[in-house]
C-alpha positions in Angstrom: -34.6 17.4 -59.1 -34.5 14.3 -56.2 -31.1 13.8 -57.4 -29.5 16.9 -57.0 -31.4 17.6 -53.6 -30.2 14.4 -53.0 -26.4 15.4 -53.4 -26.5 18.4 -51.9 -28.4 17.2 -48.5 -25.8 14.7 -48.4 -23.0 17.2 -48.6 -24.2 19.1 -45.8 -25.0 16.4 -43.5 -21.2 15.0 -43.8 -20.2 18.6 -43.4 -22.2 18.9 -40.1 -21.3 15.6 -39.1 -17.8 16.1 -39.6 -17.8 19.8 -38.0 -19.4 18.0 -34.8 -16.7 15.1 -34.6 -13.9 17.2 -35.5 -14.9 19.8 -32.6 -15.1 16.5 -30.7 -16.5 17.8 -27.8 -15.6 15.5 -24.2 -18.8 14.0 -24.9 -18.1 13.2 -28.3 -14.8 11.7 -27.2 -16.7 9.6 -24.9 -18.9 8.1 -26.9 -15.9 6.9 -29.6 -14.5 5.6 -26.0 -17.3 3.7 -25.0 -17.4 2.2 -28.5 -13.9 1.1 -27.8 -11.8 3.6 -30.2 -9.5 6.0 -29.2 -10.7 9.3 -27.8 -9.0 10.7 -30.8 -10.7 9.2 -33.1 -13.5 11.5 -33.4 -11.2 14.1 -35.0 -10.2 11.9 -37.9 -14.0 10.5 -38.5 -14.6 14.5 -39.3 -12.1 14.8 -40.8 -13.0 12.0 -43.4 -16.5 13.4 -42.8 -15.7 17.0 -44.2 -13.2 15.5 -47.3 -16.7 13.0 -48.2 -18.8 16.4 -47.9 -16.1 18.0 -50.8 -15.7 15.2 -52.9 -19.9 15.0 -53.1 -20.0 18.3 -54.1 -17.8 18.4 -56.6 -19.0 16.5 -59.8 -16.3 14.7 -61.0 -14.7 13.9 -57.6 -18.9 12.8 -56.9 -18.2 8.8 -57.0 -15.0 8.7 -54.5 -17.1 10.9 -52.4 -20.0 8.6 -52.1 -17.9 5.8 -51.7 -16.0 7.3 -48.6 -19.1 8.4 -47.3 -20.7 4.5 -47.6 -17.9 3.5 -46.2 -18.1 6.1 -43.1 -21.6 5.5 -42.5 -21.0 1.0 -43.0 -18.3 1.8 -40.2 -20.7 3.8 -38.0 -23.9 1.2 -38.6 -21.7 -1.7 -37.6 -20.5 0.2 -34.2 -24.1 1.0 -33.1 -25.2 -2.2 -33.6 -22.5 -3.9 -32.1 -22.8 -2.0 -29.0 -26.6 -1.6 -29.3 -26.7 1.8 -29.7 -29.9 2.1 -31.8 -30.2 5.7 -31.4 -28.0 6.0 -33.7 -29.6 3.9 -36.4 -32.0 6.4 -37.5 -29.7 9.1 -38.6 -27.6 6.5 -39.8 -30.6 5.5 -42.1 -31.2 8.8 -43.6 -27.3 8.8 -45.0 -28.1 5.4 -46.1 -31.1 6.8 -48.1 -29.4 9.3 -49.3 -26.5 7.9 -50.6 -28.4 5.6 -52.3 -30.4 8.1 -53.9 -27.1 10.1 -55.1 -25.3 6.9 -56.7 -28.2 5.5 -58.4 -29.3 8.9 -59.9 -25.4 9.7 -61.1 
């Protein structure tokens, strides 16, 4: 039960984050620019998050989706730490826990 729940929460989380980043509001673009990324980086990140969500939801590609998702979250954690943007660490921590649960129970 915990395995299935962690997988679906993770897929939904990446899907929601992907949509948010892909829509790329001016505030999102400003955040990415403030962190030293091009303003369009949010669209790329959103696309990768959406791909990760789909891959995680499909059992045959779940491991690839988890690896992609872990890379995305690792980059986000490093960015937040490098720029002392600690408010982003709590939601990122939730993603880390869900990835760990999904990976260990797969």
